FIKOL-698632 format. One record per residue: x, y, z of N, C-alpha, C, CB in turn; residue in one letter; residue number from 1. Coordinates in nm, 2 decimals, always signed. Glycine has a CB too. Example, Ala and Ser with C-alpha at 12.3 -4.5 7.8 and 13.67 -1.06 7.14 Angstrom:
// residues 2
+--------+--------+--------+--------+--------+--------+--------+--------+--------+--------+--------+--------+--------+-----+
:    n_X :    n_Y :    n_Z :   ca_X :   ca_Y :   ca_Z :    c_X :    c_Y :    c_Z :   cb_X :   cb_Y :   cb_Z : residu : num :
+--------+--------+--------+--------+--------+--------+--------+--------+--------+--------+--------+--------+--------+-----+
:  +1.32 :  -0.57 :  +0.78 :  +1.23 :  -0.45 :  +0.78 :  +1.32 :  -0.33 :  +0.78 :  +1.13 :  -0.45 :  +0.90 :      a :   1 :
:  +1.28 :  -0.22 :  +0.71 :  +1.37 :  -0.11 :  +0.71 :  +1.29 :  +0.00 :  +0.79 :  +1.41 :  -0.06 :  +0.57 :      s :   2 :
+--------+--------+--------+--------+--------+--------+--------+--------+--------+--------+--------+--------+--------+-----+
//
This chain:
// residues 127
+--------+--------+--------+--------+--------+--------+--------+--------+--------+--------+--------+--------+--------+-----+
:    n_X :    n_Y :    n_Z :   ca_X :   ca_Y :   ca_Z :    c_X :    c_Y :    c_Z :   cb_X :   cb_Y :   cb_Z : residu : num :
+--------+--------+--------+--------+--------+--------+--------+--------+--------+--------+--------+--------+--------+-----+
:  +7.39 :  -4.62 :  +7.20 :  +7.29 :  -4.67 :  +7.19 :  +7.16 :  -4.57 :  +7.17 :  +7.29 :  -4.75 :  +7.29 :      m :   1 :
:  +7.07 :  -4.65 :  +7.10 :  +6.96 :  -4.55 :  +7.04 :  +6.87 :  -4.61 :  +7.12 :  +6.92 :  -4.54 :  +6.88 :      y :   2 :
:  +6.76 :  -4.46 :  +7.15 :  +6.64 :  -4.49 :  +7.25 :  +6.51 :  -4.48 :  +7.19 :  +6.63 :  -4.40 :  +7.39 :      v :   3 :
:  +6.46 :  -4.59 :  +7.18 :  +6.32 :  -4.59 :  +7.05 :  +6.21 :  -4.61 :  +7.16 :  +6.32 :  -4.75 :  +6.90 :      v :   4 :
:  +6.13 :  -4.50 :  +7.11 :  +6.00 :  -4.47 :  +7.19 :  +5.87 :  -4.55 :  +7.13 :  +5.96 :  -4.31 :  +7.19 :      q :   5 :
:  +5.84 :  -4.69 :  +7.14 :  +5.74 :  -4.73 :  +7.07 :  +5.60 :  -4.74 :  +7.14 :  +5.77 :  -4.84 :  +7.02 :      l :   6 :
:  +5.49 :  -4.73 :  +7.10 :  +5.37 :  -4.71 :  +7.13 :  +5.28 :  -4.79 :  +7.06 :  +5.34 :  -4.58 :  +7.12 :      i :   7 :
:  +5.21 :  -4.88 :  +7.11 :  +5.16 :  -4.98 :  +7.01 :  +4.96 :  -4.92 :  +7.02 :  +5.20 :  -5.19 :  +7.09 :      v :   8 :
:  +4.90 :  -4.92 :  +6.92 :  +4.78 :  -4.88 :  +6.92 :  +4.66 :  -4.96 :  +6.90 :  +4.77 :  -4.81 :  +6.85 :      i :   9 :
:  +4.59 :  -5.02 :  +6.94 :  +4.47 :  -5.12 :  +6.90 :  +4.55 :  -5.24 :  +6.86 :  +4.36 :  -5.07 :  +6.76 :      l :  10 :
:  +4.68 :  -5.30 :  +6.86 :  +4.73 :  -5.39 :  +6.79 :  +4.74 :  -5.40 :  +6.66 :  +4.70 :  -5.47 :  +6.83 :      r :  11 :
:  +4.71 :  -5.28 :  +6.60 :  +4.72 :  -5.25 :  +6.45 :  +4.83 :  -5.19 :  +6.39 :  +4.63 :  -5.18 :  +6.42 :      t :  12 :
:  +4.87 :  -5.11 :  +6.44 :  +4.97 :  -5.02 :  +6.41 :  +5.08 :  -4.98 :  +6.51 :  +4.91 :  -4.90 :  +6.38 :      h :  13 :
:  +5.17 :  -4.95 :  +6.49 :  +5.27 :  -4.91 :  +6.54 :  +5.33 :  -4.79 :  +6.54 :  +5.34 :  -4.96 :  +6.52 :      v :  14 :
:  +5.37 :  -4.70 :  +6.61 :  +5.40 :  -4.54 :  +6.63 :  +5.56 :  -4.54 :  +6.64 :  +5.33 :  -4.46 :  +6.78 :      i :  15 :
:  +5.65 :  -4.49 :  +6.55 :  +5.76 :  -4.49 :  +6.60 :  +5.82 :  -4.33 :  +6.58 :  +5.84 :  -4.60 :  +6.54 :      q :  16 :
:  +5.86 :  -4.28 :  +6.65 :  +5.91 :  -4.11 :  +6.62 :  +5.78 :  -4.07 :  +6.57 :  +6.04 :  -4.08 :  +6.49 :      w :  17 :
:  +5.67 :  -4.08 :  +6.58 :  +5.57 :  -4.01 :  +6.55 :  +5.56 :  -4.06 :  +6.39 :  +5.58 :  -3.85 :  +6.58 :      g :  18 :
:  +5.59 :  -4.15 :  +6.33 :  +5.59 :  -4.23 :  +6.23 :  +5.50 :  -4.33 :  +6.22 :  +5.69 :  -4.28 :  +6.22 :      i :  19 :
:  +5.37 :  -4.35 :  +6.14 :  +5.25 :  -4.46 :  +6.13 :  +5.32 :  -4.57 :  +6.06 :  +5.10 :  -4.41 :  +6.05 :      n :  20 :
:  +5.39 :  -4.67 :  +6.10 :  +5.43 :  -4.81 :  +6.06 :  +5.33 :  -4.90 :  +6.02 :  +5.50 :  -4.87 :  +6.17 :      m :  21 :
:  +5.34 :  -4.92 :  +5.89 :  +5.26 :  -5.06 :  +5.86 :  +5.25 :  -5.18 :  +5.91 :  +5.29 :  -5.10 :  +5.76 :      r :  22 :
:  +5.37 :  -5.22 :  +5.98 :  +5.33 :  -5.37 :  +6.01 :  +5.37 :  -5.39 :  +6.15 :  +5.40 :  -5.48 :  +5.90 :      t :  23 :
:  +5.32 :  -5.46 :  +6.20 :  +5.37 :  -5.52 :  +6.39 :  +5.48 :  -5.58 :  +6.36 :  +5.26 :  -5.65 :  +6.49 :      d :  24 :
:  +5.51 :  -5.62 :  +6.25 :  +5.67 :  -5.74 :  +6.25 :  +5.79 :  -5.65 :  +6.23 :  +5.68 :  -5.87 :  +6.11 :      a :  25 :
:  +5.78 :  -5.53 :  +6.25 :  +5.92 :  -5.45 :  +6.24 :  +5.96 :  -5.48 :  +6.41 :  +5.88 :  -5.24 :  +6.18 :      y :  26 :
:  +6.09 :  -5.47 :  +6.39 :  +6.19 :  -5.51 :  +6.55 :  +6.25 :  -5.40 :  +6.56 :  +6.31 :  -5.65 :  +6.56 :      v :  27 :
:  +6.37 :  -5.36 :  +6.48 :  +6.48 :  -5.27 :  +6.51 :  +6.52 :  -5.21 :  +6.39 :  +6.60 :  -5.32 :  +6.56 :      m :  28 :
:  +6.61 :  -5.10 :  +6.40 :  +6.71 :  -5.06 :  +6.24 :  +6.83 :  -5.10 :  +6.33 :  +6.71 :  -4.84 :  +6.17 :      t :  29 :
:  +6.91 :  -5.15 :  +6.24 :  +7.08 :  -5.17 :  +6.25 :  +7.15 :  -5.11 :  +6.19 :  +7.13 :  -5.27 :  +6.21 :      a :  30 :
:  +7.23 :  -5.05 :  +6.24 :  +7.38 :  -4.98 :  +6.18 :  +7.47 :  -5.08 :  +6.09 :  +7.49 :  -4.95 :  +6.32 :      h :  31 :
:  +7.50 :  -5.04 :  +5.99 :  +7.59 :  -5.18 :  +5.93 :  +7.72 :  -5.16 :  +5.97 :  +7.60 :  -5.21 :  +5.76 :      t :  32 :
:  +7.78 :  -5.04 :  +6.02 :  +7.91 :  -5.04 :  +6.10 :  +7.91 :  -5.04 :  +6.22 :  +7.97 :  -4.95 :  +6.09 :      k :  33 :
:  +7.80 :  -5.08 :  +6.32 :  +7.81 :  -5.10 :  +6.43 :  +7.79 :  -5.23 :  +6.44 :  +7.73 :  -5.03 :  +6.49 :      s :  34 :
:  +7.93 :  -5.28 :  +6.56 :  +7.94 :  -5.42 :  +6.55 :  +7.84 :  -5.48 :  +6.66 :  +8.10 :  -5.46 :  +6.56 :      a :  35 :
:  +7.78 :  -5.40 :  +6.74 :  +7.68 :  -5.44 :  +6.83 :  +7.52 :  -5.46 :  +6.79 :  +7.68 :  -5.33 :  +6.93 :      g :  36 :
:  +7.52 :  -5.37 :  +6.68 :  +7.39 :  -5.40 :  +6.60 :  +7.40 :  -5.53 :  +6.51 :  +7.35 :  -5.28 :  +6.50 :      d :  37 :
:  +7.52 :  -5.57 :  +6.45 :  +7.53 :  -5.70 :  +6.40 :  +7.52 :  -5.80 :  +6.47 :  +7.63 :  -5.71 :  +6.33 :      m :  38 :
:  +7.56 :  -5.79 :  +6.58 :  +7.54 :  -5.90 :  +6.70 :  +7.44 :  -5.92 :  +6.76 :  +7.61 :  -5.89 :  +6.79 :      l :  39 :
:  +7.36 :  -5.82 :  +6.74 :  +7.20 :  -5.82 :  +6.79 :  +7.10 :  -5.89 :  +6.69 :  +7.15 :  -5.65 :  +6.81 :      e :  40 :
:  +7.17 :  -5.86 :  +6.56 :  +7.07 :  -5.94 :  +6.43 :  +7.09 :  -6.09 :  +6.48 :  +7.16 :  -5.91 :  +6.23 :      i :  41 :
:  +7.26 :  -6.13 :  +6.49 :  +7.26 :  -6.27 :  +6.49 :  +7.20 :  -6.33 :  +6.65 :  +7.43 :  -6.32 :  +6.46 :      e :  42 :
:  +7.15 :  -6.25 :  +6.74 :  +7.11 :  -6.31 :  +6.85 :  +6.95 :  -6.32 :  +6.80 :  +7.15 :  -6.22 :  +7.01 :      t :  43 :
:  +6.90 :  -6.20 :  +6.74 :  +6.76 :  -6.22 :  +6.69 :  +6.73 :  -6.39 :  +6.60 :  +6.75 :  -6.07 :  +6.58 :      i :  44 :
:  +6.84 :  -6.38 :  +6.49 :  +6.82 :  -6.53 :  +6.44 :  +6.85 :  -6.65 :  +6.53 :  +6.89 :  -6.56 :  +6.32 :      r :  45 :
:  +6.94 :  -6.62 :  +6.59 :  +6.96 :  -6.76 :  +6.68 :  +6.80 :  -6.79 :  +6.75 :  +7.10 :  -6.74 :  +6.83 :      k :  46 :
:  +6.77 :  -6.65 :  +6.82 :  +6.63 :  -6.68 :  +6.91 :  +6.53 :  -6.72 :  +6.84 :  +6.55 :  -6.57 :  +6.99 :      s :  47 :
:  +6.49 :  -6.67 :  +6.69 :  +6.40 :  -6.73 :  +6.61 :  +6.41 :  -6.85 :  +6.62 :  +6.41 :  -6.69 :  +6.47 :      v :  48 :
:  +6.56 :  -6.92 :  +6.58 :  +6.57 :  -7.06 :  +6.49 :  +6.53 :  -7.17 :  +6.59 :  +6.73 :  -7.08 :  +6.43 :      k :  49 :
:  +6.59 :  -7.13 :  +6.75 :  +6.56 :  -7.20 :  +6.88 :  +6.42 :  -7.19 :  +6.91 :  +6.64 :  -7.15 :  +7.01 :      s :  50 :
:  +6.35 :  -7.06 :  +6.87 :  +6.20 :  -7.12 :  +6.92 :  +6.13 :  -7.18 :  +6.82 :  +6.09 :  -7.02 :  +6.97 :      i :  51 :
:  +6.18 :  -7.19 :  +6.67 :  +6.13 :  -7.33 :  +6.57 :  +6.13 :  -7.43 :  +6.60 :  +6.18 :  -7.37 :  +6.47 :      n :  52 :
:  +6.24 :  -7.43 :  +6.64 :  +6.29 :  -7.58 :  +6.67 :  +6.22 :  -7.65 :  +6.80 :  +6.45 :  -7.57 :  +6.70 :      k :  53 :
:  +6.19 :  -7.56 :  +6.91 :  +6.11 :  -7.57 :  +7.01 :  +5.94 :  -7.61 :  +6.98 :  +6.14 :  -7.43 :  +7.07 :      l :  54 :
:  +5.90 :  -7.56 :  +6.88 :  +5.79 :  -7.52 :  +6.84 :  +5.75 :  -7.68 :  +6.76 :  +5.81 :  -7.37 :  +6.76 :      n :  55 :
:  +5.84 :  -7.73 :  +6.70 :  +5.85 :  -7.83 :  +6.64 :  +5.82 :  -7.96 :  +6.76 :  +5.99 :  -7.81 :  +6.57 :      k :  56 :
:  +5.96 :  -7.94 :  +6.81 :  +5.95 :  -8.06 :  +6.88 :  +5.81 :  -8.08 :  +6.99 :  +6.09 :  -8.05 :  +6.97 :      r :  57 :
:  +5.77 :  -7.95 :  +7.03 :  +5.66 :  -7.95 :  +7.11 :  +5.54 :  -8.04 :  +7.00 :  +5.62 :  -7.76 :  +7.17 :      k :  58 :
:  +5.53 :  -8.00 :  +6.88 :  +5.41 :  -8.06 :  +6.80 :  +5.43 :  -8.20 :  +6.82 :  +5.42 :  -8.02 :  +6.63 :      e :  59 :
:  +5.54 :  -8.27 :  +6.77 :  +5.59 :  -8.39 :  +6.78 :  +5.55 :  -8.48 :  +6.93 :  +5.73 :  -8.37 :  +6.75 :      k :  60 :
:  +5.59 :  -8.40 :  +7.03 :  +5.56 :  -8.45 :  +7.14 :  +5.36 :  -8.49 :  +7.19 :  +5.64 :  -8.35 :  +7.23 :      i :  61 :
:  +5.33 :  -8.37 :  +7.11 :  +5.16 :  -8.35 :  +7.14 :  +5.08 :  -8.47 :  +7.04 :  +5.08 :  -8.16 :  +7.10 :      m :  62 :
:  +5.15 :  -8.47 :  +6.94 :  +5.11 :  -8.59 :  +6.82 :  +5.12 :  -8.72 :  +6.92 :  +5.25 :  -8.62 :  +6.66 :      k :  63 :
:  +5.25 :  -8.73 :  +6.95 :  +5.26 :  -8.87 :  +6.98 :  +5.18 :  -8.90 :  +7.13 :  +5.42 :  -8.91 :  +6.98 :      n :  64 :
:  +5.17 :  -8.80 :  +7.20 :  +5.07 :  -8.81 :  +7.34 :  +4.94 :  -8.82 :  +7.26 :  +5.07 :  -8.66 :  +7.47 :      r :  65 :
:  +4.88 :  -8.80 :  +7.17 :  +4.76 :  -8.81 :  +7.15 :  +4.74 :  -8.93 :  +7.08 :  +4.71 :  -8.71 :  +7.11 :      f :  66 :
:  +4.84 :  -8.96 :  +6.99 :  +4.78 :  -9.13 :  +6.93 :  +4.83 :  -9.25 :  +7.01 :  +4.84 :  -9.17 :  +6.76 :      e :  67 :
:  +4.93 :  -9.20 :  +7.12 :  +4.90 :  -9.33 :  +7.21 :  +4.80 :  -9.32 :  +7.33 :  +5.05 :  -9.37 :  +7.26 :      y :  68 :
:  +4.68 :  -9.22 :  +7.32 :  +4.61 :  -9.21 :  +7.44 :  +4.65 :  -9.15 :  +7.59 :  +4.58 :  -9.31 :  +7.44 :      g :  69 :
:  +4.76 :  -9.05 :  +7.56 :  +4.81 :  -9.01 :  +7.67 :  +4.71 :  -8.84 :  +7.70 :  +4.99 :  -9.00 :  +7.64 :      y :  70 :
:  +4.69 :  -8.84 :  +7.56 :  +4.55 :  -8.69 :  +7.60 :  +4.50 :  -8.67 :  +7.51 :  +4.58 :  -8.54 :  +7.63 :      s :  71 :
:  +4.37 :  -8.64 :  +7.55 :  +4.24 :  -8.63 :  +7.49 :  +4.23 :  -8.52 :  +7.39 :  +4.12 :  -8.62 :  +7.59 :      k :  72 :
:  +4.33 :  -8.40 :  +7.42 :  +4.33 :  -8.31 :  +7.33 :  +4.42 :  -8.33 :  +7.19 :  +4.36 :  -8.19 :  +7.40 :      n :  73 :
:  +4.35 :  -8.28 :  +7.07 :  +4.41 :  -8.30 :  +6.94 :  +4.54 :  -8.22 :  +6.93 :  +4.33 :  -8.26 :  +6.83 :      p :  74 :
:  +4.65 :  -8.27 :  +6.87 :  +4.76 :  -8.18 :  +6.85 :  +4.71 :  -8.07 :  +6.76 :  +4.88 :  -8.27 :  +6.79 :      p :  75 :
:  +4.82 :  -7.97 :  +6.80 :  +4.75 :  -7.81 :  +6.71 :  +4.92 :  -7.77 :  +6.66 :  +4.63 :  -7.62 :  +6.85 :      q :  76 :
:  +4.87 :  -7.71 :  +6.57 :  +5.02 :  -7.65 :  +6.50 :  +5.06 :  -7.53 :  +6.58 :  +5.00 :  -7.61 :  +6.33 :      q :  77 :
:  +5.19 :  -7.50 :  +6.61 :  +5.24 :  -7.43 :  +6.68 :  +5.28 :  -7.36 :  +6.54 :  +5.34 :  -7.49 :  +6.79 :      l :  78 :
:  +5.29 :  -7.16 :  +6.60 :  +5.35 :  -7.12 :  +6.45 :  +5.46 :  -7.12 :  +6.47 :  +5.32 :  -7.00 :  +6.38 :      p :  79 :
:  +5.56 :  -7.09 :  +6.35 :  +5.66 :  -7.05 :  +6.30 :  +5.71 :  -6.94 :  +6.26 :  +5.68 :  -7.09 :  +6.24 :      r :  80 :
:  +5.83 :  -6.90 :  +6.28 :  +5.86 :  -6.72 :  +6.23 :  +6.00 :  -6.74 :  +6.18 :  +5.85 :  -6.58 :  +6.39 :      y :  81 :
:  +6.00 :  -6.62 :  +6.09 :  +6.12 :  -6.64 :  +5.99 :  +6.16 :  -6.45 :  +6.03 :  +6.05 :  -6.69 :  +5.78 :      r :  82 :
:  +6.28 :  -6.43 :  +6.01 :  +6.37 :  -6.33 :  +6.03 :  +6.42 :  -6.27 :  +5.88 :  +6.48 :  -6.38 :  +6.13 :      v :  83 :
:  +6.35 :  -6.12 :  +5.84 :  +6.36 :  -6.08 :  +5.68 :  +6.43 :  -5.93 :  +5.75 :  +6.16 :  -6.06 :  +5.56 :      t :  84 :
:  +6.54 :  -5.91 :  +5.66 :  +6.61 :  -5.80 :  +5.65 :  +6.59 :  -5.73 :  +5.53 :  +6.73 :  -5.83 :  +5.66 :      l :  85 :
:  +6.61 :  -5.56 :  +5.54 :  +6.60 :  -5.53 :  +5.44 :  +6.69 :  -5.36 :  +5.45 :  +6.44 :  -5.54 :  +5.41 :      h :  86 :
:  +6.75 :  -5.36 :  +5.36 :  +6.86 :  -5.28 :  +5.30 :  +6.80 :  -5.11 :  +5.30 :  +6.90 :  -5.35 :  +5.14 :      g :  87 :
:  +6.88 :  -5.03 :  +5.39 :  +6.83 :  -4.92 :  +5.38 :  +6.93 :  -4.82 :  +5.33 :  +6.76 :  -4.89 :  +5.49 :      r :  88 :
:  +6.95 :  -4.72 :  +5.28 :  +7.05 :  -4.63 :  +5.22 :  +7.01 :  -4.58 :  +5.09 :  +7.18 :  -4.71 :  +5.21 :      g :  89 :
:  +7.14 :  -4.52 :  +5.03 :  +7.13 :  -4.44 :  +4.91 :  +7.14 :  -4.55 :  +4.81 :  +7.24 :  -4.34 :  +4.89 :      p :  90 :
:  +7.05 :  -4.57 :  +4.72 :  +7.01 :  -4.67 :  +4.61 :  +7.08 :  -4.63 :  +4.49 :  +6.84 :  -4.68 :  +4.59 :      r :  91 :
:  +7.09 :  -4.48 :  +4.41 :  +7.12 :  -4.46 :  +4.29 :  +7.23 :  -4.48 :  +4.22 :  +7.11 :  -4.37 :  +4.28 :      t :  92 :
:  +7.34 :  -4.43 :  +4.35 :  +7.50 :  -4.48 :  +4.32 :  +7.53 :  -4.60 :  +4.30 :  +7.59 :  -4.46 :  +4.42 :      k :  93 :
:  +7.47 :  -4.71 :  +4.37 :  +7.48 :  -4.84 :  +4.39 :  +7.42 :  -4.92 :  +4.25 :  +7.42 :  -4.87 :  +4.53 :      y :  94 :
:  +7.31 :  -4.87 :  +4.22 :  +7.27 :  -4.93 :  +4.11 :  +7.31 :  -4.88 :  +3.96 :  +7.14 :  -4.92 :  +4.12 :      s :  95 :
:  +7.34 :  -4.76 :  +3.97 :  +7.43 :  -4.74 :  +3.86 :  +7.54 :  -4.80 :  +3.80 :  +7.48 :  -4.67 :  +3.87 :      i :  96 :
:  +7.65 :  -4.83 :  +3.92 :  +7.75 :  -4.89 :  +3.93 :  +7.73 :  -5.05 :  +3.91 :  +7.81 :  -4.85 :  +4.05 :      l :  97 :
:  +7.64 :  -5.11 :  +3.95 :  +7.62 :  -5.24 :  +3.91 :  +7.52 :  -5.24 :  +3.75 :  +7.54 :  -5.32 :  +4.04 :      d :  98 :
:  +7.52 :  -5.14 :  +3.70 :  +7.49 :  -5.16 :  +3.53 :  +7.30 :  -5.17 :  +3.55 :  +7.60 :  -5.36 :  +3.45 :      d :  99 :
:  +7.26 :  -5.10 :  +3.66 :  +7.11 :  -5.14 :  +3.63 :  +7.02 :  -5.01 :  +3.61 :  +7.06 :  -5.23 :  +3.76 :      k : 100 :
:  +7.11 :  -4.91 :  +3.56 :  +7.00 :  -4.79 :  +3.57 :  +7.01 :  -4.71 :  +3.66 :  +6.89 :  -4.82 :  +3.59 :      g : 101 :
:  +6.93 :  -4.62 :  +3.67 :  +6.90 :  -4.49 :  +3.77 :  +6.83 :  -4.56 :  +3.90 :  +6.80 :  -4.36 :  +3.71 :      f : 102 :
:  +6.73 :  -4.66 :  +3.82 :  +6.63 :  -4.71 :  +3.97 :  +6.64 :  -4.84 :  +3.99 :  +6.46 :  -4.69 :  +3.97 :      r : 103 :
:  +6.72 :  -4.88 :  +3.95 :  +6.75 :  -5.01 :  +3.95 :  +6.74 :  -5.08 :  +4.10 :  +6.88 :  -5.02 :  +3.89 :      g : 104 :
:  +6.76 :  -5.03 :  +4.19 :  +6.72 :  -5.08 :  +4.33 :  +6.61 :  -5.01 :  +4.40 :  +6.84 :  -5.08 :  +4.41 :      y : 105 :
:  +6.53 :  -4.97 :  +4.36 :  +6.41 :  -4.88 :  +4.41 :  +6.35 :  -4.94 :  +4.47 :  +6.31 :  -4.82 :  +4.32 :      d : 106 :
:  +6.30 :  -5.12 :  +4.47 :  +6.23 :  -5.20 :  +4.55 :  +6.30 :  -5.22 :  +4.66 :  +6.20 :  -5.33 :  +4.50 :      r : 107 :
:  +6.45 :  -5.30 :  +4.62 :  +6.51 :  -5.34 :  +4.75 :  +6.65 :  -5.34 :  +4.69 :  +6.44 :  -5.50 :  +4.83 :      e : 108 :
:  +6.73 :  -5.27 :  +4.83 :  +6.87 :  -5.24 :  +4.84 :  +6.93 :  -5.38 :  +4.86 :  +6.90 :  -5.13 :  +4.96 :      l : 109 :
:  +7.01 :  -5.47 :  +4.82 :  +7.10 :  -5.54 :  +4.86 :  +7.17 :  -5.52 :  +4.99 :  +7.18 :  -5.54 :  +4.78 :      p : 110 :
:  +7.20 :  -5.59 :  +5.09 :  +7.24 :  -5.60 :  +5.22 :  +7.41 :  -5.53 :  +5.21 :  +7.23 :  -5.77 :  +5.28 :      l : 111 :
:  +7.46 :  -5.57 :  +5.08 :  +7.60 :  -5.54 :  +5.08 :  +7.62 :  -5.38 :  +5.05 :  +7.66 :  -5.63 :  +4.98 :      k : 112 :
:  +7.51 :  -5.31 :  +5.02 :  +7.52 :  -5.19 :  +5.00 :  +7.47 :  -5.09 :  +5.09 :  +7.48 :  -5.18 :  +4.88 :      y : 113 :
:  +7.41 :  -5.16 :  +5.19 :  +7.30 :  -5.07 :  +5.26 :  +7.41 :  -5.01 :  +5.40 :  +7.14 :  -5.19 :  +5.32 :      a : 114 :
:  +7.34 :  -4.90 :  +5.43 :  +7.38 :  -4.83 :  +5.56 :  +7.32 :  -4.87 :  +5.68 :  +7.36 :  -4.69 :  +5.55 :      e : 115 :
:  +7.20 :  -4.91 :  +5.67 :  +7.13 :  -4.96 :  +5.77 :  +7.04 :  -5.03 :  +5.71 :  +7.09 :  -4.87 :  +5.86 :      r : 116 :
:  +7.00 :  -5.14 :  +5.84 :  +6.93 :  -5.25 :  +5.80 :  +6.78 :  -5.26 :  +5.90 :  +7.04 :  -5.37 :  +5.81 :      i : 117 :
:  +6.70 :  -5.29 :  +5.84 :  +6.56 :  -5.30 :  +5.90 :  +6.53 :  -5.45 :  +5.92 :  +6.44 :  -5.22 :  +5.81 :      d : 118 :
:  +6.49 :  -5.45 :  +6.05 :  +6.49 :  -5.64 :  +6.10 :  +6.32 :  -5.64 :  +6.14 :  +6.62 :  -5.70 :  +6.29 :      v : 119 :
:  +6.31 :  -5.76 :  +6.06 :  +6.14 :  -5.79 :  +6.08 :  +6.15 :  -5.93 :  +6.13 :  +6.04 :  -5.79 :  +5.94 :      y : 120 :
:  +6.03 :  -5.98 :  +6.21 :  +6.01 :  -6.09 :  +6.24 :  +5.88 :  -6.13 :  +6.17 :  +6.02 :  -6.12 :  +6.38 :      i : 121 :
:  +5.84 :  -6.21 :  +6.08 :  +5.69 :  -6.26 :  +6.06 :  +5.69 :  -6.42 :  +6.07 :  +5.64 :  -6.21 :  +5.90 :      h : 122 :
:  +5.55 :  -6.42 :  +6.08 :  +5.52 :  -6.58 :  +6.13 :  +5.46 :  -6.60 :  +5.99 :  +5.40 :  -6.62 :  +6.28 :      e : 123 :
:  +5.57 :  -6.74 :  +5.98 :  +5.57 :  -6.80 :  +5.82 :  +5.42 :  -6.89 :  +5.83 :  +5.73 :  -6.93 :  +5.77 :      r : 124 :
:  +5.38 :  -6.88 :  +5.71 :  +5.29 :  -6.97 :  +5.69 :  +5.32 :  -7.10 :  +5.67 :  +5.22 :  -6.94 :  +5.59 :      s : 125 :
:  +5.21 :  -7.17 :  +5.72 :  +5.25 :  -7.33 :  +5.70 :  +5.09 :  -7.36 :  +5.59 :  +5.27 :  -7.46 :  +5.90 :      q : 126 :
:  +5.18 :  -7.43 :  +5.52 :  +5.09 :  -7.52 :  +5.42 :  +5.00 :  -7.67 :  +5.44 :  +5.19 :  -7.57 :  +5.31 :      w : 127 :
+--------+--------+--------+--------+--------+--------+--------+--------+--------+--------+--------+--------+--------+-----+
//
C-alpha cells in the first residue's frame, strides 16, 4: 500500500511528493500488475456512474416538482462527472513495435502497454 501526502493550496494546485500538479482532477496512480489497484479503479468508475445516475434522477424530480407547482425554485442542472485513465511508462519500445516510429506514443500511451495508470475525475461539460 502506498502512502500519499496531498496538500491543497488555495484550491488551485495540488502538491504531491513535492511536485506541483497542474490539475485538481487527479485522483491516484494505479499499478497495472496490482489487482487491488485495478479493483480500486473499477470501484471509482462504478461510484462515478452511480453519482451521475443520482444527479440525473434528482434533476428529473426537481423539474417535475417545479412544473406541477410543488416547488417555487426553478430546476437546476447538477454536475456530471467522467473518469479518464492515462497510461504511464516506457513509450519508445512499444511505438517501435507498433510501427509508429520512435516518438509515436509521446502524447498518449495506450493502456495495454502502460505500467502505471493515472486516474482523473473531470466534471463533464453540459451542452
